[in-house]
Every structure is written in structure tokens, then in C-alpha cells.
C-alpha positions as CSV (number, residue, x, y, z in Angstrom):
1,M,9.1,11.1,17.4
2,S,7.3,13.9,15.6
3,G,3.7,14.8,16.0
4,R,0.9,12.5,14.8
5,T,-0.3,12.8,11.3
6,G,-3.6,10.9,11.5
7,E,-2.6,8.6,8.6
8,V,-3.5,5.0,8.9
9,Y,-1.6,2.2,7.2
10,R,-3.0,-1.3,7.2
11,I,-1.0,-4.4,6.3
12,G,-2.5,-7.9,6.5
13,W,-1.2,-11.4,5.7
14,L,-3.2,-13.3,3.1
15,P,-3.8,-16.7,4.8
16,G,-2.4,-19.7,2.9
17,T,0.1,-17.6,1.0
18,D,3.4,-15.7,1.7
19,L,1.8,-12.5,0.6
20,L,1.1,-9.2,2.4
21,H,-1.7,-6.9,1.4
22,G,-1.5,-3.3,2.3
23,T,-3.9,-0.4,2.2
24,C,-2.5,3.2,2.3
25,H,-4.3,6.0,4.0
26,C,-5.2,7.3,0.5
27,G,-7.0,4.1,-0.3
28,A,-4.4,2.6,-2.7
29,E,-3.7,-1.1,-2.3
30,H,-0.6,-3.1,-2.9
31,T,0.4,-6.8,-2.5
32,A,3.9,-7.9,-1.9
33,Q,5.8,-10.9,-0.5
34,D,8.6,-8.8,1.1
35,P,7.7,-6.7,4.2
36,V,10.5,-4.2,3.3
37,E,9.0,-3.7,-0.1
38,M,5.6,-3.2,1.4
39,W,6.8,-0.5,3.9
40,D,8.8,1.2,1.2
41,W,5.7,1.4,-0.9
42,M,3.6,2.6,2.0
43,L,6.0,5.3,3.2
44,G,6.7,6.4,-0.4
45,H,3.2,7.9,-0.7
46,P,2.1,9.2,-3.2
47,E,4.8,7.6,-5.5
48,G,3.4,4.5,-7.0
49,H,-0.1,4.9,-5.5
50,R,-2.0,6.8,-8.1
51,E,-1.0,4.4,-10.9
52,R,-2.1,1.4,-9.0
53,E,-5.4,3.1,-8.0
54,Q,-6.1,4.0,-11.7
55,R,-5.3,0.4,-12.7
56,R,-7.7,-1.0,-10.1
57,R,-10.4,1.3,-11.4
58,G,-9.6,0.4,-15.0
59,N,-8.5,3.9,-16.0
60,A,-4.9,3.3,-16.8
61,P,-3.7,3.4,-20.4
């Protein structure tokens, strides 16, 4: 295993659903039903993170 990066990834289960909610170290958030999709999104940083963050703030076109 390589050295530590200090990046923290959080994934939680949304009770009463089959959904996972993840928060990347950059603050972007994502919800998915498939754990593999969630980890692909997390580890794909920054791809797909900026667009979702802009949408969340209401700045996307």
C-alpha cells in the first residue's frame, strides 16, 4: 500500500431505502444504489464531482 493521502471518503446507507449517500473529500455528494458505482464515483475524483457540486449550488446551466 502506498503512503497516506489524508483524503476522507464517507459513504452512508439511507435508512428505509436501498440507497447509499457518499461525500467525497472535496465536499461533492453523490447518491447511488450500487456500491460499485459509488466507489467508481469516489475514486474517479475530480471527474463528475464539479458538475454535481455546481448543480447542488444552483450554478449549473
